[in-house]
VOMI-389728 format. One line per 4 residues: number of its first residue (from 1); their letters; for each residue x negated, y, z of C-alpha. Coordinates in nm, 4 decimals. Last residue first. Example, Ala and Ser with C-alpha at 12.3 -4.5 7.8 and 13.67 -1.06 7.14 Angstrom:
# residues 2
2 = SA = -1.3670/-0.1060/0.7140  -1.2300/-0.4500/0.7800
# end
This chain:
# residues 570
570 = XXXX = -0.2340/2.6759/6.0980  -0.1377/3.0024/5.8666  -0.1015/2.8448/5.5241  -0.0976/3.1053/5.2533
566 = XXXX = 0.1228/3.2507/5.0458  0.0900/3.6078/4.8576  0.2850/3.8909/4.8255  0.1163/4.1119/5.0743
562 = XXXX = 0.1579/3.8522/5.3411  0.3497/3.5231/5.2640  0.3944/3.3014/5.5401  0.3155/2.8985/5.5279
558 = XXXX = 0.2998/2.6895/5.9003  0.1454/2.3634/5.9167  0.2196/2.1783/6.2333  0.0143/1.8815/6.3385
554 = XXXX = 0.1096/1.5626/6.5500  0.4863/1.6021/6.5417  0.7935/1.6422/6.7658  0.6383/1.9310/6.9781
550 = XXXX = 0.6541/2.1547/6.6982  1.0357/2.0383/6.5830  1.1937/2.3449/6.7324  1.0240/2.5426/6.4391
546 = XXXX = 1.3210/2.4008/6.1973  1.2859/2.5491/5.8410  1.1591/2.1923/5.7316  0.9187/2.0562/5.5581
542 = XXXX = 0.8361/1.7007/5.6712  0.4536/1.5546/5.6060  0.3926/1.2082/5.7237  0.0383/1.0173/5.6614
538 = XXXX = 0.1321/0.6464/5.6602  -0.0098/0.3546/5.7564  0.3455/0.2029/5.8760  0.7017/0.3042/5.8454
534 = XXXX = 0.8611/0.1579/6.1543  0.6499/0.3450/6.3961  0.6339/0.7281/6.3321  0.8998/0.7435/6.0391
530 = XXXX = 1.1769/0.5433/6.2098  1.0852/0.6965/6.5659  1.1311/1.0407/6.4065  1.4840/0.9060/6.2929
526 = XXXX = 1.6132/0.8249/6.6027  1.4761/1.1376/6.8133  1.6752/1.3832/6.5148  1.9733/1.1670/6.5695
522 = XXXX = 2.2024/1.0456/6.3475  2.5311/1.2695/6.3473  2.6204/1.2956/6.0299  2.2604/1.3493/5.8760
518 = XXXX = 2.3190/1.6858/5.7728  2.0481/1.8402/5.6058  1.7961/2.0516/5.7551  1.6088/1.7460/5.8994
514 = XXXX = 1.5425/1.6157/5.5530  1.4249/1.9445/5.4306  1.1545/1.8154/5.1727  1.0341/1.4648/5.2950
510 = XXXX = 0.6485/1.3796/5.2025  0.4987/1.0284/5.2541  0.1180/0.9839/5.1573  -0.0126/0.6430/5.2867
506 = XXXX = 0.0197/0.4798/4.8970  0.0758/0.1424/4.7695  0.1236/0.1267/4.4354  -0.1616/-0.1753/4.3596
502 = XXXX = -0.0681/-0.2946/4.7649  0.2168/-0.5282/4.6514  0.3218/-0.5663/5.0077  0.2654/-0.2087/5.0837
498 = XXXX = 0.4928/-0.0818/4.8010  0.7832/-0.3418/4.8848  0.7508/-0.1705/5.2175  0.7135/0.1702/5.0471
494 = XXXX = 1.0306/0.0958/4.8376  1.2113/0.0100/5.1453  1.1398/0.3481/5.2954  1.2617/0.5129/5.0169
490 = XXXX = 1.5599/0.2709/5.0164  1.6658/0.3820/5.3548  1.6087/0.7404/5.3090  1.8305/0.7534/5.0177
486 = XXXX = 2.0751/0.5366/5.2020  2.0882/0.7619/5.4749  2.1132/1.0666/5.2816  2.4220/0.9073/5.0844
482 = XXXX = 2.6009/0.8947/5.4364  2.4815/1.2853/5.5155  2.6100/1.3686/5.1417  2.9588/1.1680/5.2132
478 = XXXX = 3.0278/0.8408/5.0632  3.1937/0.7190/4.7429  2.9027/0.8141/4.5411  2.6981/0.5280/4.6729
474 = XXXX = 3.0199/0.2819/4.6078  3.2943/0.1654/4.8156  3.5421/-0.1243/4.7064  3.6667/-0.1668/5.0893
470 = XXXX = 3.5534/0.0463/5.3457  3.6276/0.0298/5.7162  3.4933/-0.3115/5.7925  3.2063/-0.2364/5.5317
466 = XXXX = 3.1061/-0.4079/5.2028  2.9025/-0.2033/4.9368  2.7990/-0.3557/4.5823  2.5225/-0.1474/4.4371
462 = XXXX = 2.3953/-0.1616/4.0987  2.0612/-0.2414/3.9752  2.1142/-0.5114/3.6856  1.9635/-0.7897/3.9227
458 = XXXX = 2.2039/-0.6704/4.1676  2.1330/-0.4245/4.4656  2.3532/-0.5198/4.7967  2.4471/-0.2378/5.1321
454 = XXXX = 2.6245/-0.4231/5.4047  2.7532/-0.1494/5.6030  2.6610/-0.0253/5.9622  2.4835/0.3271/5.9261
450 = XXXX = 2.3685/0.3679/6.2912  2.0258/0.4866/6.1387  1.8462/0.1617/6.2712  2.1089/-0.0336/6.0771
446 = XXXX = 2.0481/0.1683/5.7502  1.6738/0.0798/5.7961  1.7805/-0.2902/5.8448  2.0551/-0.2723/5.5410
442 = XXXX = 1.7646/-0.1578/5.3076  1.5073/-0.4169/5.4306  1.7348/-0.7092/5.3907  1.8125/-0.5769/5.0527
438 = XXXX = 1.4715/-0.5476/4.9118  1.4099/-0.9045/5.0610  1.6883/-1.0660/4.8733  1.6047/-0.8603/4.5620
434 = XXXX = 1.2414/-0.9646/4.5384  1.2601/-1.3333/4.4056  1.5681/-1.1797/4.1438  1.2856/-0.8905/4.0538
430 = XXXX = 1.0031/-1.1726/3.9818  1.3118/-1.3663/3.7923  1.3965/-1.1015/3.5775  1.0661/-0.9959/3.4873
426 = XXXX = 1.0136/-1.3292/3.3953  1.2952/-1.3182/3.1133  1.6067/-1.1144/3.1382  1.4232/-0.7821/3.0940
422 = XXXX = 1.2352/-0.8703/2.7989  0.8802/-1.0472/2.8900  1.0206/-1.4339/2.8337  1.1902/-1.3692/2.4814
418 = XXXX = 0.8789/-1.1325/2.3970  0.6607/-1.4669/2.4142  0.9033/-1.6915/2.2410  0.9060/-1.4236/1.9597
414 = XXXX = 0.5589/-1.4007/1.9921  0.4889/-1.7990/1.9531  0.7609/-1.7932/1.6857  0.6099/-1.4884/1.5155
410 = XXXX = 0.2555/-1.6911/1.5037  0.3759/-2.0130/1.3468  0.5453/-1.8017/1.1124  0.2538/-1.6119/1.0485
406 = XXXX = 0.0376/-1.9191/0.9720  0.2904/-2.0715/0.7471  0.3016/-1.7697/0.5407  -0.0916/-1.7252/0.5553
402 = XXXX = -0.0793/-2.1009/0.4072  0.1763/-2.0216/0.1561  -0.0190/-1.6934/0.0420  -0.3352/-1.9374/0.0034
398 = XXXX = -0.1646/-2.1660/-0.1472  -0.0225/-1.8921/-0.4201  -0.3825/-1.7434/-0.4300  -0.5458/-2.1025/-0.5450
394 = XXXX = -0.2290/-2.0998/-0.8033  -0.3071/-1.7630/-0.9958  -0.7288/-1.8544/-0.9397  -0.6414/-2.1563/-1.1192
390 = XXXX = -0.4208/-2.0209/-1.3977  -0.6441/-1.7704/-1.4661  -0.9265/-2.0578/-1.5178  -0.7235/-2.2219/-1.7419
386 = XXXX = -0.6506/-1.8911/-1.9363  -1.0399/-1.8170/-1.9405  -1.1523/-2.1759/-2.0336  -0.8970/-2.2859/-2.3078
382 = XXXX = -1.1582/-2.4777/-2.4500  -1.0198/-2.7613/-2.6761  -0.7037/-2.4992/-2.8047  -0.9345/-2.2144/-2.8466
378 = XXXX = -1.1926/-2.4966/-3.0634  -0.8868/-2.6005/-3.2907  -0.7624/-2.2378/-3.3004  -1.1325/-2.1301/-3.4092
374 = XXXX = -1.1601/-2.4182/-3.6735  -0.8317/-2.3844/-3.7937  -0.9340/-2.0039/-3.8756  -1.2570/-2.1344/-4.0015
370 = XXXX = -1.0306/-2.3728/-4.2644  -0.8027/-2.1067/-4.3150  -1.0869/-1.8897/-4.4190  -1.2661/-2.1531/-4.6348
366 = XXXX = -0.9286/-2.2511/-4.8323  -0.8358/-1.8778/-4.9063  -1.2290/-1.8591/-5.0279  -1.1710/-2.1385/-5.2172
362 = XXXX = -0.8387/-2.0162/-5.3712  -0.9616/-1.7064/-5.4797  -1.2774/-1.8857/-5.6748  -0.9919/-2.1165/-5.8059
358 = XXXX = -0.8343/-1.7818/-5.9201  -1.1532/-1.6242/-6.0780  -1.2462/-1.9554/-6.2686  -0.8841/-1.9734/-6.3933
354 = XXXX = -0.9282/-1.6001/-6.4947  -1.2621/-1.6559/-6.6454  -1.1396/-1.9756/-6.8449  -0.8398/-1.7480/-6.9665
350 = XXXX = -1.1003/-1.5193/-7.0747  -1.3037/-1.7549/-7.2648  -0.9844/-1.9215/-7.3998  -0.8591/-1.5614/-7.5258
346 = XXXX = -1.2113/-1.5271/-7.6810  -1.2356/-1.8229/-7.8527  -0.8499/-1.7824/-8.0000  -0.9908/-1.4322/-8.1247
342 = XXXX = -1.2923/-1.6040/-8.2963  -1.0967/-1.8812/-8.4684  -0.8885/-1.6095/-8.6400  -1.1861/-1.3732/-8.6635
338 = XXXX = -1.3388/-1.6942/-8.8543  -1.0633/-1.8031/-9.0322  -1.0266/-1.4572/-9.1930  -1.3874/-1.4417/-9.2796
334 = XXXX = -1.3186/-1.7758/-9.4540  -1.0217/-1.6138/-9.6895  -1.2460/-1.2944/-9.7364  -1.5492/-1.5473/-9.8318
330 = XXXX = -1.2852/-1.7301/-10.0992  -1.1401/-1.3814/-10.2366  -1.5017/-1.2883/-10.2892  -1.5953/-1.5817/-10.4713
326 = XXXX = -1.2920/-1.5557/-10.6988  -1.3633/-1.1805/-10.7270  -1.7049/-1.2949/-10.8540  -1.5843/-1.5437/-11.1092
322 = XXXX = -1.3600/-1.2935/-11.1946  -1.6549/-1.0341/-11.2597  -1.8683/-1.2666/-11.4776  -1.5771/-1.3299/-11.7074
318 = XXXX = -1.5394/-0.9648/-11.7165  -1.9401/-0.8709/-11.7486  -1.9668/-1.1134/-12.0526  -1.6603/-1.0274/-12.2202
314 = XXXX = -1.8153/-0.6264/-12.1499  -2.1695/-0.7397/-12.2584  -1.9860/-0.8571/-12.5941  -1.7894/-0.5601/-12.6266
310 = XXXX = -2.1181/-0.3352/-12.5628  -2.3179/-0.5182/-12.8193  -2.0335/-0.5224/-13.1343  -2.0187/-0.1344/-13.0702
306 = XXXX = -2.3878/-0.0926/-13.0555  -2.3837/-0.2667/-13.3694  -2.1430/-0.0956/-13.5264  -2.3294/0.2416/-13.4564
302 = XXXX = -2.6391/0.0963/-13.5924  -2.4710/-0.0207/-13.8851  -2.3125/0.3512/-13.9496  -2.5916/0.5273/-13.8665
298 = XXXX = -2.5285/0.8227/-13.6264  -2.5010/1.1811/-13.8414  -2.6795/1.4327/-13.6636  -2.4799/1.7005/-13.4975
294 = XXXX = -2.7873/1.7527/-13.2176  -2.5838/1.7336/-12.9214  -2.2512/1.5826/-12.9994  -2.4346/1.2957/-13.2115
290 = XXXX = -2.2361/1.2465/-13.5653  -1.9983/0.9258/-13.5889  -1.8326/0.9504/-13.2568  -1.5162/0.7447/-13.1387
286 = XXXX = -1.6448/0.4190/-13.1417  -1.9579/0.4991/-13.0386  -1.8869/0.6935/-12.7211  -1.6099/0.4706/-12.6277
282 = XXXX = -1.8413/0.1369/-12.6208  -2.1315/0.3412/-12.4776  -1.8625/0.4633/-12.1897  -1.7227/0.1078/-12.1237
278 = XXXX = -2.0942/-0.0377/-12.1359  -2.1768/0.2180/-11.8096  -1.8458/0.1628/-11.6561  -1.9009/-0.2318/-11.6803
274 = XXXX = -2.2467/-0.1834/-11.5251  -2.0875/-0.0074/-11.2379  -1.8456/-0.2439/-11.1729  -2.0877/-0.5150/-11.2399
270 = XXXX = -2.2976/-0.3237/-10.9619  -2.0066/-0.3097/-10.7039  -1.9248/-0.6292/-10.7028  -2.2956/-0.7489/-10.6601
266 = XXXX = -2.2771/-0.5259/-10.3519  -1.9185/-0.6801/-10.2517  -2.1034/-1.0197/-10.2938  -2.3057/-0.9581/-10.0824
262 = XXXX = -2.1352/-0.8181/-9.8037  -1.8879/-1.1016/-9.8536  -2.1888/-1.3309/-9.8093  -2.2866/-1.1790/-9.4887
258 = XXXX = -1.9144/-1.1843/-9.3462  -1.8686/-1.5659/-9.4366  -2.1611/-1.6324/-9.2545  -2.0230/-1.8543/-9.0191
254 = XXXX = -1.6658/-2.0209/-9.1189  -1.7833/-2.3642/-9.0732  -1.9617/-2.3087/-8.7499  -1.6186/-2.1754/-8.6164
250 = XXXX = -1.4361/-2.5089/-8.6684  -1.7083/-2.6444/-8.4219  -1.6342/-2.3508/-8.1809  -1.2957/-2.4374/-8.2075
246 = XXXX = -1.2839/-2.7765/-8.1065  -1.5329/-2.7087/-7.8068  -1.2869/-2.4207/-7.7059  -1.0028/-2.6362/-7.7179
242 = XXXX = -1.2144/-2.8864/-7.4556  -1.2862/-2.6230/-7.2514  -0.9118/-2.5123/-7.2537  -0.7811/-2.8618/-7.1215
238 = XXXX = -1.0516/-2.8638/-6.8577  -1.0075/-2.5166/-6.7204  -0.6059/-2.5742/-6.7084  -0.7012/-2.8952/-6.5042
234 = XXXX = -0.9349/-2.6798/-6.3062  -0.6424/-2.4316/-6.2286  -0.4052/-2.7048/-6.1713  -0.6690/-2.8439/-5.9065
230 = XXXX = -0.7268/-2.5136/-5.7607  -0.3168/-2.4825/-5.7022  -0.2753/-2.8299/-5.5439  -0.5822/-2.7290/-5.3284
226 = XXXX = -0.3976/-2.4250/-5.2581  -0.0809/-2.5742/-5.1458  -0.2808/-2.8623/-4.9584  -0.4805/-2.5416/-4.7983
222 = XXXX = -0.0990/-2.3774/-4.7023  -0.0184/-2.6854/-4.5331  -0.3299/-2.7288/-4.3091  -0.2329/-2.3487/-4.2091
218 = XXXX = 0.0704/-2.3938/-4.1210  0.0071/-2.7403/-3.9582  -0.2914/-2.5344/-3.7787  -0.0739/-2.2520/-3.6654
214 = XXXX = 0.2111/-2.5123/-3.5390  -0.0743/-2.6691/-3.3274  -0.1878/-2.3059/-3.2164  0.1541/-2.2137/-3.1102
210 = XXXX = 0.2536/-2.5032/-2.9326  -0.0733/-2.5121/-2.7600  -0.0633/-2.1125/-2.6829  0.3100/-2.1935/-2.5780
206 = XXXX = 0.1707/-2.4160/-2.3146  -0.0886/-2.2090/-2.2300  0.1526/-1.8704/-2.1934  0.4314/-2.1113/-2.0302
202 = XXXX = 0.1891/-2.2171/-1.7816  0.1027/-1.8638/-1.7209  0.3993/-1.6822/-1.7137  0.4865/-1.9493/-1.4289
198 = XXXX = 0.1908/-1.8895/-1.2215  0.2477/-1.4994/-1.2554  0.6062/-1.5991/-1.1375  0.4771/-1.7894/-0.8701
194 = XXXX = 0.2172/-1.4999/-0.7563  0.5158/-1.2225/-0.7609  0.7174/-1.4802/-0.5756  0.4364/-1.5450/-0.3206
190 = XXXX = 0.3425/-1.1722/-0.2988  0.6826/-1.0252/-0.2129  0.6756/-1.3193/0.0244  0.3382/-1.1894/0.1866
186 = XXXX = 0.4428/-0.8468/0.1864  0.7721/-0.9442/0.3813  0.5392/-1.1816/0.6042  0.3276/-0.8690/0.6964
182 = XXXX = 0.6073/-0.6272/0.7620  0.7495/-0.9564/0.9727  0.3787/-0.9509/1.1476  0.4159/-0.5771/1.1767
178 = XXXX = 0.7718/-0.5874/1.4147  0.6879/-0.8622/1.5683  0.3592/-0.7115/1.6536  0.5506/-0.3932/1.7672
174 = XXXX = 0.7835/-0.6684/1.9858  0.4958/-0.7945/2.1139  0.3129/-0.4681/2.2441  0.6310/-0.3478/2.4201
170 = XXXX = 0.7083/-0.6520/2.5662  0.3324/-0.6749/2.7169  0.4067/-0.3262/2.8014  0.7426/-0.4241/2.9844
166 = XXXX = 0.5177/-0.6842/3.1146  0.2492/-0.4489/3.2558  0.5570/-0.2845/3.4510  0.5288/-0.5807/3.6791
162 = XXXX = 0.4028/-0.4102/3.9355  0.6707/-0.4766/4.1953  0.7129/-0.1192/4.2624  0.6200/-0.0449/3.8984
158 = XXXX = 0.9228/-0.2652/3.7640  1.1503/-0.1342/4.0607  1.1081/0.2412/3.9417  1.1155/0.1446/3.5343
154 = XXXX = 1.4531/-0.0507/3.6640  1.5799/0.2598/3.8517  1.5332/0.4414/3.5129  1.7120/0.2193/3.3069
150 = XXXX = 2.0039/0.1688/3.5148  2.0137/0.5542/3.5111  1.9289/0.7597/3.8547  2.1381/0.8735/4.0828
146 = XXXX = 2.1158/0.5656/4.3013  1.7398/0.6000/4.3358  1.7372/0.9585/4.4870  1.7070/1.2987/4.2044
142 = XXXX = 1.4917/1.5380/4.3636  1.5302/1.9020/4.2805  1.6400/2.0248/4.6037  1.6621/1.7789/4.8893
138 = XXXX = 1.3491/1.6179/4.8577  1.2251/1.2591/4.9603  0.9036/1.2439/4.8272  0.6426/0.9320/4.7985
134 = XXXX = 0.7777/0.6143/4.7005  1.0791/0.7597/4.4927  0.8404/1.0440/4.3774  0.5857/0.8304/4.2273
130 = XXXX = 0.8405/0.5505/4.0597  0.9427/0.8950/3.8636  0.6636/1.0424/3.7702  0.4312/0.7350/3.6736
126 = XXXX = 0.3035/0.4427/3.8402  -0.0300/0.2247/3.8542  -0.2205/0.5302/3.9692  -0.5492/0.4480/3.7828
122 = XXXX = -0.5000/0.2217/3.5152  -0.1488/0.3111/3.3911  -0.1011/0.6487/3.4979  -0.4551/0.7634/3.4320
118 = XXXX = -0.4436/0.6072/3.1275  -0.1139/0.7726/2.9914  -0.2361/1.1183/3.1054  -0.5682/1.0716/2.9676
114 = XXXX = -0.3952/0.9763/2.6182  -0.1320/1.2567/2.6629  -0.4812/1.4851/2.7188  -0.6883/1.3947/2.3691
110 = XXXX = -0.9527/1.1523/2.4001  -1.2933/1.3103/2.4106  -1.2921/1.3831/2.7606  -1.4696/1.1371/2.8798
106 = XXXX = -1.4711/1.1129/3.2606  -1.6561/1.3123/3.4742  -1.8722/1.1627/3.7444  -1.8092/1.2999/4.0728
102 = XXXX = -1.7071/0.8948/4.1894  -1.4734/0.8737/3.9221  -1.3712/1.2287/3.8049  -1.0428/1.3362/3.5983
98 = XXXX = -1.0457/1.6725/3.4192  -0.7339/1.8425/3.2739  -0.8160/2.2099/3.2170  -0.6114/2.4420/3.0315
94 = XXXX = -0.7554/2.8422/3.1007  -0.5831/2.9648/3.1744  -0.3867/2.6704/3.3412  -0.5411/2.4171/3.5753
90 = XXXX = -0.5572/2.0468/3.6051  -0.8279/1.8805/3.8403  -0.8025/1.4810/3.9523  -1.0378/1.3507/4.2066
86 = XXXX = -1.1164/0.9772/4.2576  -1.3400/0.7983/4.4883  -1.3524/0.4387/4.4120  -1.4177/0.2084/4.7759
82 = XXXX = -1.0977/0.0798/4.7436  -0.8664/0.3647/4.5494  -0.9711/0.6773/4.7148  -0.7835/1.0252/4.6541
78 = XXXX = -0.8919/1.3989/4.5902  -0.6146/1.6378/4.4351  -0.7195/1.9777/4.2644  -0.5328/2.2455/4.1177
74 = XXXX = -0.6245/2.5352/3.9534  -0.4848/2.8565/3.8042  -0.7420/3.0572/3.7052  -0.5491/3.3241/3.5404
70 = XXXX = -0.2425/3.5440/3.5381  -0.3730/3.7176/3.8796  -0.0215/3.8740/3.9755  0.1997/3.6229/3.8564
66 = XXXX = 0.0953/3.3417/3.9794  0.0712/3.0550/3.6978  0.3414/2.8259/3.7429  0.5802/3.0092/3.5657
62 = XXXX = 0.4287/2.9114/3.2556  0.4751/2.5175/3.3344  0.8676/2.5834/3.3722  1.0000/2.5352/3.7145
58 = XXXX = 1.2590/2.2685/3.7837  1.0746/2.1443/4.1078  0.8169/1.8422/4.1019  0.5815/2.0309/3.9076
54 = XXXX = 0.4722/1.8689/3.5783  0.0944/1.7463/3.4597  0.1328/1.4032/3.6251  -0.1021/1.4196/3.8641
50 = XXXX = -0.2441/1.8025/3.9285  0.1477/1.8694/3.8332  0.2993/1.6301/4.1109  0.0620/1.7209/4.3968
46 = XXXX = 0.0872/2.1132/4.3287  0.4830/2.0912/4.2843  0.4852/1.9119/4.6534  0.2139/2.1310/4.8123
42 = XXXX = 0.4410/2.4561/4.7013  0.7675/2.3289/4.9191  0.6272/2.5389/5.2225  0.5617/2.8633/4.9713
38 = XXXX = 0.6784/3.1632/5.2229  0.9824/3.1572/4.9435  1.2486/3.1006/5.2443  1.0549/3.1009/5.5804
34 = XXXX = 0.7776/2.8892/5.6803  0.7069/2.5167/5.8566  0.5318/2.2095/5.7698  0.5270/1.9327/6.0080
30 = XXXX = 0.2569/1.6582/5.9848  0.2755/1.3087/6.1371  -0.0277/1.0477/6.1270  -0.2969/1.3244/6.1474
26 = XXXX = -0.6166/1.4012/5.9438  -0.5405/1.1722/5.6415  -0.3648/1.4568/5.4248  -0.5799/1.7289/5.4249
22 = XXXX = -0.4254/2.0350/5.3233  -0.5969/2.3127/5.1060  -0.5185/2.6525/5.0181  -0.8241/2.7691/4.7689
18 = XXXX = -0.8332/3.1970/4.7333  -0.6939/3.4001/4.4269  -0.2953/3.4280/4.5406  -0.1051/3.1464/4.6318
14 = XXXX = 0.2924/3.2679/4.4933  0.2965/2.9740/4.2364  -0.0508/2.8317/4.1567  -0.3256/3.0994/4.1785
10 = XXXX = -0.5155/2.8861/4.4129  -0.5012/2.4871/4.4951  -0.6265/2.2558/4.7130  -0.5188/1.8747/4.8069
6 = XXXX = -0.7060/1.6445/4.9864  -0.7436/1.2297/5.1227  -0.4884/1.0516/4.8932  -0.5468/0.6928/4.9820
2 = XX = -0.3858/0.4585/4.7214  -0.3492/0.1333/4.8338
# end
C-alpha cells in the first residue's frame, strides 16, 4: 500500500515563495474550500506534477511557474510503502527531479525519462492514467474511465490487477522475437553464403585435380615429343659425325698441298726469272756483233757459243718449266679438294653444334617440364591449404546450422510465451477472473446511490446496461448526473480492487467539485456515508465551493488569495 503522508509546494501557480503544506494523514475526511482562483485545486496539480511531471489540469509546464517570482518552483511529496520512506522533489528554474529513499538520494546518472519510468514501474506501480482513476475524481479536465479508449481502459485495469508486468514481458518477448528473427535472417544469409563457399571450394579442388592431371598429361606428352625430337637430333649428329670422320680421313690425303703449291710457285718464279735472263742474253748476242757500250766487235765464235748455250739452257728450262706447271696444277687440284673437304667438315661441325644446342634446349625443356610435373604432383598429393579451407567452411556451416536450430527452438518458445502474454492470453484469464467481482462492486455502489441499473463490463471493457426503464442504453446515453454516479461507482470499485491487490492500493482519495455538480437528486448525506463508511482506509479530500458542508467533515482547509498569492488559512 502507498501511504501518502505530506505534500508541500512554493512558487507553483499562484502560490508565493512560502511553502504551502498539507498533511494527508491527519484526518479521515477533509473539505477544501475557497473562491474561484483561490488555489483550492492547486493540490491536484502539485500532486500529479511531483509524481508524473505533469499537472492534473491542462496547463503547460512553463505556466506552472509563479508569474511574479519566476523562479524556485518546487513541489515535494512524501509517502511510505511498507517500512520504506520515499520523497520526490520536482522543480522548475532550476529544473529538479530527485528521488529519496529513507533520506538517501538515488543515483541521478540516468536520464530524467528513465528515472520517471523507474519511479512508475518499480515504486508507484502505476502510471498517470491509472493514478487518476484510483485517486482522483475531477470535474474539469478529468477523463472518467468510461470515456477512455479501450486501450487506456485496459491499461488502468492491468495496473489495478498488477498484471502490467505481463504487457512489459510481452513487449520484451516481442522485441526478443524481432531480434531473433533478425539473427535468423543474418544466419540464413550466412548459411547460404557458406553453402556457396563450400560448393565453390569443392568445385575448385575438383577443378584443381582435373586441371592438374590434364596439365601433367599435357606435359608428359610434350616431354615425349621433346624426347623424339632429341633422339632425331642425336641421330642426325651420329650421321654427321660418321660423315665427318670420313671427310677428315680424306682431308689427310690433301694436307700440305698449300705449302707445296707455295714452294712450287716460288720455284716457278725463279725459273721464270732465269728464262727471262737467258732470253735477254740470247737476244743481245743475236742482235749485236758490236758491244753497244764500248763499240768493240764481239768475237763471232764467242757470240755463237753464247747464243747456242742460251738456246740449250732455254730448252732445258722450258722442259723443267712444263714439268713444274704440271706439278703446280696437280697441287692446285689437291688444294681445291682440301678446301672443299674443309668446307664440308666446317658445315658438318656447325650442324653438329646446332644440333647439340637443340638437344640441350630439349633437355632443358624436359627438365623444366619434369619439375613442373613434380610440382603439380606434389600439389595434388598435398592440397592441405585448400582442404583446410574447405574444412573451415564446412565447420562454420555446421555451426550456423546448429545456431539456426537453437534460434528456431528459442523463437518457438518465445512465440509461445508471447501468445500467452498477449491480451487474449494469461492477462485475459486473470481479468476474466476479476470481472464478476468488478461488476458486482460497481452495481453495489450504484444501488447505494439509488441508481438501479445493471451495469456490466466485458473482457474488452465495453459496457452493457440493463434497466427496467432503459433498453439498449450505454454510458453516453445517460445524463451528466447519472454519468457521475457511474464514475463514482467505478472509482470506488477501482479502489476496492486496488485495496485487494495492495500493490496499487493507496490511502489518498481526492474528489474535485463532486458536490457542486448535479447528482440528480442523490443526497449529500448518502454520498458522505459512502465515502466515510464504505470507502475504507482512506484519507479523503473533497474540493468544493459549498461552505455549508463544514460540519460534515473532520477537517476543513480554506484557500484564499491575498495580494495575488494563494495560501491556505485553515
